[in-house]
Backbone as ProteinMPNN parsed JSONL, in Angstrom:
{"seq_chain_A": "MASTRCPAARPADQSTCEGLADAVLLRDRKGGERLGCVHHAAVLKASVPCTVFPGPSAYVGYAWGDDAAREVLARAAQLTR", "coords_chain_A": {"N_chain_A": [[-21.807, -9.522, -3.294], [-19.959, -6.909, -2.632], [-16.034, -5.792, -2.635], [-13.945, -5.47, -0.033], [-11.963, -5.129, -0.21], [-9.086, -3.599, -0.454], [-7.515, -2.031, -3.437], [-5.186, -2.598, -4.306], [-5.064, -5.087, -3.538], [-4.155, -8.067, -3.841], [-5.934, -10.891, -6.061], [-5.482, -13.312, -5.211], [-3.955, -13.317, -2.92], [-5.97, -13.189, 0.361], [-5.842, -12.047, 2.168], [-7.118, -9.589, 5.313], [-7.07, -5.926, 4.949], [-5.196, -3.581, 6.017], [-5.752, -1.015, 7.687], [-6.789, 2.072, 6.151], [-7.78, 2.305, 2.87], [-7.273, 3.347, 0.812], [-4.39, 4.649, 1.887], [-1.972, 4.76, 0.482], [-0.424, 5.787, -2.747], [0.609, 3.531, -5.594], [2.741, 4.273, -7.673], [3.27, 2.251, -10.826], [6.37, 1.629, -13.425], [5.375, 2.062, -15.874], [3.327, 4.064, -15.455], [0.791, 3.234, -14.71], [-1.184, 3.705, -12.0], [-2.7, 2.614, -8.147], [-4.508, 2.541, -5.564], [-3.939, 2.001, -2.332], [-4.171, -0.147, 0.63], [-1.679, -0.338, 3.918], [-0.89, -3.1, 4.126], [-1.423, -4.054, 1.926], [-0.247, -3.288, 0.143], [2.553, -3.031, 0.816], [3.358, -5.551, 0.659], [2.83, -5.975, -2.289], [4.33, -3.611, -3.556], [6.487, -4.713, -2.263], [7.085, -7.023, -4.577], [6.49, -5.915, -6.743], [8.358, -3.559, -9.061], [7.437, -0.363, -8.114], [6.971, 3.345, -7.613], [6.328, 4.221, -4.493], [3.762, 6.64, -2.734], [2.909, 9.225, -0.287], [-1.045, 8.183, -0.032], [-4.539, 9.701, 0.019], [-5.355, 9.365, 2.219], [-2.768, 9.589, 4.125], [-1.933, 10.232, 5.784], [-3.151, 9.502, 8.074], [-3.798, 8.836, 11.458], [-0.755, 8.543, 12.161], [2.322, 9.715, 13.256], [3.469, 13.002, 13.698], [5.154, 13.743, 10.431], [5.817, 11.48, 10.135], [4.283, 8.801, 8.06], [1.761, 6.795, 6.255], [3.672, 6.075, 3.528], [5.645, 5.314, 4.146], [6.025, 3.403, 5.741], [5.206, 1.204, 4.532], [7.107, 1.176, 2.689], [8.868, 0.465, 4.482], [8.005, -2.03, 5.146], [8.347, -3.462, 3.236], [10.778, -3.881, 2.145], [11.293, -5.14, 4.533], [10.162, -8.131, 3.535], [11.291, -8.025, 1.455], [14.407, -9.564, 2.065]], "CA_chain_A": [[-21.337, -8.714, -2.46], [-19.387, -5.917, -3.177], [-15.591, -6.264, -1.985], [-14.537, -4.1, 0.357], [-10.587, -4.89, 0.113], [-8.757, -2.387, -1.204], [-7.061, -2.137, -5.023], [-3.671, -3.283, -4.326], [-5.327, -6.991, -2.977], [-4.196, -9.547, -5.603], [-6.789, -12.109, -6.177], [-5.438, -14.756, -4.798], [-4.339, -12.823, -1.517], [-7.158, -13.273, 0.871], [-6.132, -11.066, 3.999], [-7.258, -8.334, 4.756], [-6.274, -4.857, 5.052], [-4.474, -2.969, 7.316], [-5.663, 0.41, 8.026], [-8.036, 2.877, 5.582], [-7.693, 1.178, 1.903], [-6.38, 4.725, 0.661], [-3.744, 5.181, 2.23], [-1.221, 4.946, 0.081], [-0.743, 5.382, -4.312], [1.452, 3.135, -5.839], [2.923, 4.331, -9.492], [4.267, 1.359, -11.878], [7.055, 2.266, -14.009], [4.444, 2.631, -17.107], [2.772, 5.241, -14.807], [-0.449, 3.093, -13.845], [-1.603, 3.681, -10.434], [-3.016, 1.532, -8.008], [-4.418, 2.945, -4.166], [-3.613, 0.249, -1.564], [-4.134, -0.218, 2.358], [-0.478, -0.647, 4.287], [-0.724, -4.096, 4.36], [-1.533, -4.87, 0.369], [1.152, -2.244, -0.485], [3.477, -3.408, 0.787], [2.928, -7.05, -0.37], [2.873, -4.824, -4.312], [6.067, -3.24, -3.483], [7.629, -6.093, -2.064], [7.007, -8.032, -5.515], [6.638, -5.108, -8.127], [8.528, -1.817, -9.288], [7.204, 0.743, -8.253], [7.341, 4.325, -6.622], [5.151, 4.712, -3.187], [3.558, 7.523, -2.273], [1.423, 8.698, 0.849], [-2.345, 8.406, -0.806], [-5.222, 10.896, 0.281], [-5.282, 9.198, 3.536], [-1.097, 8.811, 4.405], [-1.447, 11.624, 7.456], [-4.293, 9.974, 9.636], [-3.374, 7.643, 12.708], [0.084, 9.07, 12.105], [3.133, 10.687, 14.365], [3.953, 13.99, 12.161], [6.71, 13.485, 10.301], [5.637, 9.47, 9.201], [3.023, 8.671, 6.884], [2.243, 5.313, 5.31], [4.34, 5.351, 2.626], [7.314, 5.142, 4.87], [5.356, 2.291, 6.47], [4.632, 0.522, 3.718], [8.859, 0.823, 2.467], [9.964, -0.832, 5.873], [7.516, -3.255, 5.498], [8.195, -4.01, 1.57], [12.021, -3.948, 2.294], [11.001, -6.598, 5.382], [9.528, -9.07, 3.304], [12.252, -8.857, 0.204], [15.17, -9.896, 2.912]], "C_chain_A": [[-20.002, -7.828, -2.972], [-17.252, -5.345, -2.04], [-14.822, -4.8, -1.381], [-13.012, -4.381, 0.942], [-10.299, -3.835, -0.679], [-7.973, -2.866, -2.935], [-6.127, -2.403, -4.972], [-3.655, -5.0, -3.646], [-5.116, -7.24, -4.109], [-5.98, -10.438, -4.834], [-6.914, -12.926, -5.392], [-5.013, -14.347, -3.017], [-5.315, -12.802, -0.332], [-6.944, -12.777, 2.2], [-6.381, -9.87, 3.793], [-6.55, -7.419, 5.062], [-6.054, -4.583, 6.281], [-5.193, -1.996, 7.571], [-6.438, 0.732, 7.022], [-6.602, 2.406, 3.307], [-7.309, 2.366, 0.866], [-5.067, 5.607, 0.696], [-1.691, 5.713, 1.552], [-1.453, 5.251, -1.774], [0.867, 4.585, -4.725], [1.913, 3.34, -7.412], [3.761, 3.078, -9.985], [5.062, 2.16, -12.996], [6.266, 2.625, -15.624], [3.293, 3.362, -17.098], [1.256, 4.529, -14.921], [-0.145, 3.047, -12.817], [-2.435, 2.992, -9.775], [-3.313, 2.043, -6.427], [-4.251, 1.495, -3.402], [-3.652, 0.752, -0.19], [-2.318, -0.496, 2.788], [0.273, -2.144, 4.234], [-0.215, -4.628, 2.798], [-0.219, -4.183, -0.249], [2.111, -2.129, -0.242], [4.202, -4.972, 0.304], [3.144, -6.873, -2.271], [4.015, -4.915, -4.544], [7.575, -4.266, -3.338], [8.357, -6.829, -3.59], [7.337, -7.426, -7.029], [7.397, -4.385, -7.708], [8.042, -1.517, -9.109], [7.476, 1.334, -7.256], [5.957, 4.15, -6.051], [4.87, 5.786, -2.989], [2.221, 7.939, -1.451], [-0.147, 9.332, -0.943], [-2.778, 10.152, 0.035], [-5.545, 10.409, 2.037], [-4.142, 9.004, 4.939], [-1.382, 9.123, 5.833], [-2.246, 10.463, 8.864], [-4.29, 8.43, 10.052], [-1.838, 7.576, 12.768], [1.166, 10.003, 12.788], [3.108, 12.171, 13.649], [5.055, 14.202, 12.291], [7.141, 11.979, 9.401], [4.376, 9.824, 8.492], [3.191, 7.678, 6.525], [2.572, 4.63, 4.443], [5.577, 4.999, 3.128], [7.183, 3.891, 5.583], [5.585, 0.886, 5.558], [6.322, -0.118, 2.528], [9.368, 0.016, 3.219], [9.449, -1.502, 5.976], [7.927, -4.2, 3.744], [9.769, -4.381, 2.032], [12.416, -4.948, 3.496], [10.566, -7.738, 4.85], [10.336, -9.55, 1.683], [13.809, -9.342, 1.216], [15.401, -11.247, 2.759]], "O_chain_A": [[-19.154, -8.319, -3.718], [-17.271, -4.694, -0.995], [-14.896, -3.647, -1.805], [-12.683, -4.077, 2.089], [-11.069, -3.252, -1.442], [-8.013, -4.012, -3.382], [-5.829, -2.628, -6.145], [-2.735, -5.775, -3.387], [-5.634, -6.845, -5.154], [-6.657, -10.486, -3.806], [-7.941, -13.351, -4.862], [-5.565, -14.887, -2.058], [-5.265, -11.596, -0.088], [-7.665, -13.002, 3.172], [-6.163, -9.15, 2.819], [-5.414, -7.665, 5.466], [-6.486, -5.076, 7.323], [-5.773, -2.753, 8.35], [-7.061, -0.263, 6.652], [-5.432, 2.335, 2.93], [-6.95, 1.839, -0.186], [-4.705, 6.607, 0.077], [-0.778, 6.453, 1.916], [-2.57, 4.975, -2.211], [1.964, 4.941, -4.296], [1.457, 2.602, -8.285], [4.896, 2.923, -9.536], [4.582, 3.188, -13.472], [6.748, 3.473, -16.375], [2.463, 3.489, -17.998], [0.397, 5.341, -15.262], [0.895, 2.529, -12.413], [-3.25, 2.475, -10.539], [-2.259, 1.997, -5.793], [-4.393, 0.335, -3.787], [-3.248, 1.869, 0.135], [-1.649, -0.891, 1.833], [1.48, -2.382, 4.275], [0.789, -5.263, 2.475], [0.603, -4.679, -1.02], [2.833, -1.3, -0.795], [5.27, -5.261, -0.234], [3.545, -7.653, -3.135], [4.691, -5.674, -5.239], [8.702, -4.467, -3.791], [9.541, -7.101, -3.79], [7.955, -7.889, -7.988], [7.548, -4.188, -6.503], [7.129, -1.981, -9.791], [7.955, 0.844, -6.233], [4.879, 4.001, -6.627], [5.921, 6.428, -3.003], [1.075, 7.509, -1.577], [-0.225, 10.065, -1.929], [-2.115, 11.121, 0.404], [-5.934, 11.21, 2.887], [-4.324, 8.588, 6.083], [-1.122, 8.427, 6.815], [-2.047, 10.52, 10.077], [-4.567, 7.377, 9.477], [-1.416, 6.604, 13.396], [0.817, 11.18, 12.869], [2.303, 12.098, 12.721], [5.808, 14.557, 13.197], [8.01, 11.572, 8.63], [3.71, 10.857, 8.423], [4.324, 7.236, 6.334], [2.332, 3.451, 4.182], [6.448, 4.414, 2.484], [8.19, 3.331, 6.017], [6.044, -0.194, 5.93], [6.549, -1.172, 1.933], [10.111, -0.927, 2.945], [9.818, -2.227, 6.9], [7.705, -5.368, 3.425], [9.807, -5.573, 2.336], [13.517, -5.495, 3.556], [10.507, -8.631, 5.695], [10.236, -10.574, 1.008], [14.574, -9.464, 0.259], [16.165, -11.834, 3.525]]}, "name": "protein", "num_of_chains": 1, "seq": "MASTRCPAARPADQSTCEGLADAVLLRDRKGGERLGCVHHAAVLKASVPCTVFPGPSAYVGYAWGDDAAREVLARAAQLTR"}
């Protein structure tokens, strides 16, 4: 069966995605890129040095002036405390 989880989900993390699978784009220091949902992108950002950008669906469901990338940064900060 094909996976319905976002590309940012690690194989060992069996949690489900939150939101759209292309809400954000993560770019590591070597230029590697990976799309992800808010939940898995936050977990990845908290553990791997990377930059977070709005993805193709970044503004779906968010109020004006806010986006999924900001949500990922806030959640990642909570995870690293």
